[in-house]
GULOMAR-551558 format. One line per field, with one value per atom (N, C-alpha, C, O): residue in one letter; atom name; x, y, z. Coordinates in nm, 3 decimals, decimal comma, always signed. Layout:
% GULOMAR-551558
residu: (A | ...)
atome: (CA | ...)
x: (X | ...)
y: (Y | ...)
z: (Z | ...)
This chain:
% GULOMAR-551558
residu: (M | M | M | M | A | A | A | A | T | T | T | T | P | P | P | P | N | N | N | N | Y | Y | Y | Y | G | G | G | G | Y | Y | Y | Y | E | E | E | E | K | K | K | K | R | R | R | R | Q | Q | Q | Q | K | K | K | K | E | E | E | E | L | L | L | L | A | A | A | A | K | K | K | K | K | K | K | K | K | K | K | K | K | K | K | K | K | K | K | K | E | E | E | E | E | E | E | E | K | K | K | K | L | L | L | L | R | R | R | R | A | A | A | A | K | K | K | K | A | A | A | A | E | E | E | E | R | R | R | R | K | K | K | K | L | L | L | L | N | N | N | N | P | P | P | P | N | N | N | N | S | S | S | S | P | P | P | P | D | D | D | D | D | D | D | D | A | A | A | A | S | S | S | S | G | G | G | G | E | E | E | E | A | A | A | A | D | D | D | D | T | T | T | T | D | D | D | D | A | A | A | A | A | A | A | A | P | P | P | P | P | P | P | P | A | A | A | A | Q | Q | Q | Q | E | E | E | E | A | A | A | A | P | P | P | P | A | A | A | A | S | S | S | S | P | P | P | P | G | G | G | G | T | T | T | T | P | P | P | P | A | A | A | A | K | K | K | K | G | G | G | G | D | D | D | D)
atome: (N | CA | C | O | N | CA | C | O | N | CA | C | O | N | CA | C | O | N | CA | C | O | N | CA | C | O | N | CA | C | O | N | CA | C | O | N | CA | C | O | N | CA | C | O | N | CA | C | O | N | CA | C | O | N | CA | C | O | N | CA | C | O | N | CA | C | O | N | CA | C | O | N | CA | C | O | N | CA | C | O | N | CA | C | O | N | CA | C | O | N | CA | C | O | N | CA | C | O | N | CA | C | O | N | CA | C | O | N | CA | C | O | N | CA | C | O | N | CA | C | O | N | CA | C | O | N | CA | C | O | N | CA | C | O | N | CA | C | O | N | CA | C | O | N | CA | C | O | N | CA | C | O | N | CA | C | O | N | CA | C | O | N | CA | C | O | N | CA | C | O | N | CA | C | O | N | CA | C | O | N | CA | C | O | N | CA | C | O | N | CA | C | O | N | CA | C | O | N | CA | C | O | N | CA | C | O | N | CA | C | O | N | CA | C | O | N | CA | C | O | N | CA | C | O | N | CA | C | O | N | CA | C | O | N | CA | C | O | N | CA | C | O | N | CA | C | O | N | CA | C | O | N | CA | C | O | N | CA | C | O | N | CA | C | O | N | CA | C | O | N | CA | C | O | N | CA | C | O | N | CA | C | O | N | CA | C | O | N | CA | C | O | N | CA | C | O | N | CA | C | O)
x: (-20,169 | -20,019 | -19,914 | -19,913 | -19,828 | -19,724 | -19,612 | -19,567 | -19,569 | -19,459 | -19,313 | -19,279 | -19,237 | -19,098 | -19,020 | -19,037 | -18,947 | -18,860 | -18,736 | -18,649 | -18,716 | -18,577 | -18,460 | -18,343 | -18,507 | -18,404 | -18,338 | -18,215 | -18,426 | -18,383 | -18,283 | -18,168 | -18,333 | -18,244 | -18,104 | -17,995 | -18,117 | -17,989 | -17,886 | -17,768 | -17,947 | -17,881 | -17,820 | -17,712 | -17,903 | -17,837 | -17,729 | -17,633 | -17,737 | -17,634 | -17,500 | -17,389 | -17,515 | -17,403 | -17,341 | -17,218 | -17,421 | -17,350 | -17,265 | -17,158 | -17,328 | -17,256 | -17,129 | -17,027 | -17,136 | -17,009 | -16,911 | -16,793 | -16,955 | -16,858 | -16,800 | -16,681 | -16,871 | -16,827 | -16,723 | -16,615 | -16,760 | -16,663 | -16,535 | -16,430 | -16,527 | -16,431 | -16,335 | -16,215 | -16,393 | -16,329 | -16,256 | -16,146 | -16,331 | -16,265 | -16,131 | -16,035 | -16,148 | -16,050 | -15,913 | -15,801 | -15,951 | -15,824 | -15,782 | -15,660 | -15,859 | -15,814 | -15,716 | -15,605 | -15,764 | -15,673 | -15,542 | -15,435 | -15,551 | -15,436 | -15,327 | -15,208 | -15,377 | -15,299 | -15,234 | -15,122 | -15,309 | -15,260 | -15,158 | -15,055 | -15,183 | -15,080 | -14,943 | -14,836 | -14,955 | -14,844 | -14,750 | -14,629 | -14,831 | -14,773 | -14,694 | -14,576 | -14,775 | -14,738 | -14,712 | -14,802 | -14,613 | -14,618 | -14,600 | -14,632 | -14,544 | -14,526 | -14,650 | -14,632 | -14,746 | -14,863 | -14,923 | -14,974 | -14,920 | -14,973 | -15,131 | -15,183 | -15,198 | -15,348 | -15,388 | -15,507 | -15,308 | -15,332 | -15,387 | -15,307 | -15,517 | -15,560 | -15,546 | -15,552 | -15,528 | -15,519 | -15,378 | -15,380 | -15,274 | -15,169 | -15,046 | -14,934 | -15,108 | -15,002 | -14,879 | -14,772 | -14,896 | -14,776 | -14,678 | -14,571 | -14,708 | -14,612 | -14,509 | -14,488 | -14,440 | -14,329 | -14,220 | -14,184 | -14,167 | -14,035 | -14,045 | -13,951 | -14,162 | -14,164 | -14,084 | -14,019 | -14,088 | -14,003 | -13,963 | -14,043 | -13,812 | -13,781 | -13,825 | -13,865 | -13,813 | -13,886 | -13,786 | -13,664 | -13,860 | -13,791 | -13,686 | -13,718 | -13,567 | -13,471 | -13,437 | -13,458 | -13,383 | -13,355 | -13,230 | -13,122 | -13,239 | -13,122 | -13,014 | -13,032 | -12,902 | -12,746 | -12,740 | -12,798 | -12,672 | -12,653 | -12,551 | -12,457 | -12,583 | -12,482 | -12,352 | -12,341 | -12,248 | -12,101 | -12,094 | -12,018 | -12,170 | -12,134 | -12,225 | -12,206 | -12,299 | -12,376 | -12,307 | -12,256 | -12,307 | -12,248 | -12,357 | -12,475 | -12,316 | -12,414 | -12,467 | -12,409 | -12,570 | -12,634 | -12,551 | -12,495 | -12,540 | -12,475 | -12,322 | -12,245 | -12,284 | -12,136 | -12,121 | -12,013)
y: (-0,782 | -0,812 | -0,752 | -0,780 | -0,677 | -0,619 | -0,716 | -0,805 | -0,693 | -0,763 | -0,742 | -0,625 | -0,820 | -0,790 | -0,688 | -0,702 | -0,600 | -0,511 | -0,573 | -0,548 | -0,653 | -0,727 | -0,632 | -0,633 | -0,565 | -0,432 | -0,372 | -0,358 | -0,330 | -0,242 | -0,339 | -0,304 | -0,466 | -0,560 | -0,578 | -0,575 | -0,594 | -0,616 | -0,488 | -0,505 | -0,362 | -0,250 | -0,227 | -0,170 | -0,277 | -0,254 | -0,349 | -0,313 | -0,481 | -0,580 | -0,525 | -0,541 | -0,463 | -0,415 | -0,294 | -0,283 | -0,206 | -0,100 | -0,146 | -0,096 | -0,241 | -0,312 | -0,369 | -0,347 | -0,460 | -0,507 | -0,393 | -0,401 | -0,298 | -0,185 | -0,116 | -0,087 | -0,093 | -0,026 | -0,124 | -0,081 | -0,246 | -0,353 | -0,351 | -0,338 | -0,361 | -0,369 | -0,233 | -0,245 | -0,125 | +0,016 | +0,025 | +0,079 | -0,035 | -0,048 | -0,134 | -0,104 | -0,250 | -0,330 | -0,276 | -0,291 | -0,204 | -0,136 | -0,035 | -0,020 | +0,038 | +0,141 | +0,095 | +0,147 | -0,029 | -0,096 | -0,142 | -0,121 | -0,203 | -0,252 | -0,135 | -0,149 | -0,022 | +0,080 | +0,145 | +0,197 | +0,141 | +0,193 | +0,084 | +0,122 | -0,050 | -0,117 | -0,127 | -0,156 | -0,101 | -0,068 | +0,046 | +0,033 | +0,169 | +0,275 | +0,249 | +0,279 | +0,190 | +0,163 | +0,010 | -0,047 | -0,066 | -0,194 | -0,262 | -0,377 | -0,169 | -0,212 | -0,139 | -0,112 | -0,120 | -0,056 | -0,156 | -0,257 | -0,133 | -0,220 | -0,238 | -0,324 | -0,161 | -0,180 | -0,279 | -0,289 | -0,344 | -0,467 | -0,577 | -0,637 | -0,611 | -0,723 | -0,852 | -0,957 | -0,853 | -0,985 | -1,053 | -1,176 | -1,005 | -1,059 | -1,086 | -1,135 | -1,039 | -1,077 | -0,990 | -1,033 | -0,861 | -0,777 | -0,822 | -0,762 | -0,916 | -0,950 | -1,035 | -1,139 | -1,005 | -1,076 | -1,095 | -1,207 | -0,991 | -0,959 | -0,997 | -0,973 | -1,058 | -1,078 | -1,214 | -1,228 | -1,308 | -1,428 | -1,472 | -1,481 | -1,504 | -1,570 | -1,715 | -1,788 | -1,745 | -1,888 | -1,984 | -1,965 | -2,100 | -2,204 | -2,271 | -2,292 | -2,301 | -2,366 | -2,503 | -2,531 | -2,582 | -2,719 | -2,732 | -2,687 | -2,782 | -2,769 | -2,854 | -2,963 | -2,803 | -2,851 | -2,993 | -3,023 | -3,085 | -3,233 | -3,220 | -3,140 | -3,307 | -3,319 | -3,379 | -3,457 | -3,325 | -3,388 | -3,521 | -3,566 | -3,606 | -3,767 | -3,817 | -3,929 | -3,747 | -3,801 | -3,740 | -3,628 | -3,820 | -3,772 | -3,660 | -3,664 | -3,580 | -3,465 | -3,531 | -3,629 | -3,482 | -3,542 | -3,522 | -3,415 | -3,634 | -3,612 | -3,641 | -3,632 | -3,677 | -3,729 | -3,885 | -3,941)
z: (-9,219 | -9,153 | -9,235 | -9,355 | -9,190 | -9,246 | -9,297 | -9,225 | -9,424 | -9,474 | -9,437 | -9,422 | -9,421 | -9,375 | -9,471 | -9,592 | -9,432 | -9,525 | -9,533 | -9,448 | -9,628 | -9,622 | -9,684 | -9,649 | -9,765 | -9,807 | -9,699 | -9,695 | -9,600 | -9,487 | -9,415 | -9,391 | -9,380 | -9,303 | -9,381 | -9,323 | -9,494 | -9,589 | -9,565 | -9,537 | -9,580 | -9,567 | -9,428 | -9,408 | -9,333 | -9,197 | -9,171 | -9,103 | -9,226 | -9,224 | -9,302 | -9,250 | -9,420 | -9,505 | -9,422 | -9,419 | -9,358 | -9,285 | -9,154 | -9,119 | -9,095 | -8,986 | -9,017 | -8,951 | -9,140 | -9,188 | -9,232 | -9,200 | -9,298 | -9,334 | -9,207 | -9,205 | -9,113 | -9,000 | -8,925 | -8,884 | -8,910 | -8,841 | -8,930 | -8,867 | -9,051 | -9,151 | -9,115 | -9,089 | -9,117 | -9,101 | -8,964 | -8,952 | -8,852 | -8,736 | -8,718 | -8,648 | -8,799 | -8,803 | -8,861 | -8,812 | -8,989 | -9,070 | -8,975 | -8,965 | -8,902 | -8,796 | -8,717 | -8,710 | -8,637 | -8,536 | -8,599 | -8,543 | -8,716 | -8,769 | -8,802 | -8,773 | -8,861 | -8,887 | -8,759 | -8,766 | -8,635 | -8,508 | -8,457 | -8,400 | -8,475 | -8,429 | -8,510 | -8,455 | -8,644 | -8,729 | -8,672 | -8,653 | -8,646 | -8,588 | -8,454 | -8,435 | -8,369 | -8,225 | -8,211 | -8,149 | -8,251 | -8,231 | -8,091 | -8,060 | -8,016 | -7,875 | -7,780 | -7,662 | -7,832 | -7,746 | -7,657 | -7,704 | -7,526 | -7,432 | -7,427 | -7,355 | -7,499 | -7,510 | -7,615 | -7,644 | -7,668 | -7,776 | -7,689 | -7,617 | -7,689 | -7,611 | -7,686 | -7,622 | -7,813 | -7,899 | -7,837 | -7,844 | -7,786 | -7,735 | -7,860 | -7,847 | -7,970 | -8,095 | -8,097 | -8,140 | -8,047 | -8,040 | -7,925 | -7,911 | -7,851 | -7,739 | -7,783 | -7,721 | -7,886 | -7,948 | -7,858 | -7,822 | -7,822 | -7,744 | -7,593 | -7,517 | -7,551 | -7,399 | -7,377 | -7,274 | -7,468 | -7,432 | -7,565 | -7,657 | -7,578 | -7,700 | -7,715 | -7,624 | -7,839 | -7,864 | -7,812 | -7,805 | -7,772 | -7,692 | -7,798 | -7,915 | -7,748 | -7,842 | -7,778 | -7,660 | -7,865 | -7,807 | -7,711 | -7,750 | -7,604 | -7,522 | -7,564 | -7,618 | -7,538 | -7,580 | -7,534 | -7,429 | -7,605 | -7,552 | -7,436 | -7,429 | -7,353 | -7,235 | -7,290 | -7,385 | -7,206 | -7,256 | -7,271 | -7,356 | -7,192 | -7,217 | -7,355 | -7,401 | -7,400 | -7,523 | -7,637 | -7,631 | -7,748 | -7,876 | -7,939 | -7,906 | -8,013 | -8,070 | -8,194 | -8,241 | -8,246 | -8,362 | -8,480 | -8,501 | -8,565 | -8,684 | -8,671 | -8,767 | -8,545 | -8,515 | -8,548 | -8,530)
């Protein structure tokens, strides 16, 4: 019976990890150059689509906070 080649498996894992890291860095650099790119699937670059929610102003009949 043949013995498993753990060194080969480890090397393949390292190569896959390195490739994934390079792809992430490339994508990050691309996002930095094109911040409003529509092909960003993560949705993080969608910052100017809607302003952050703000607290509604107090109605005229109720006193404001701190008064």
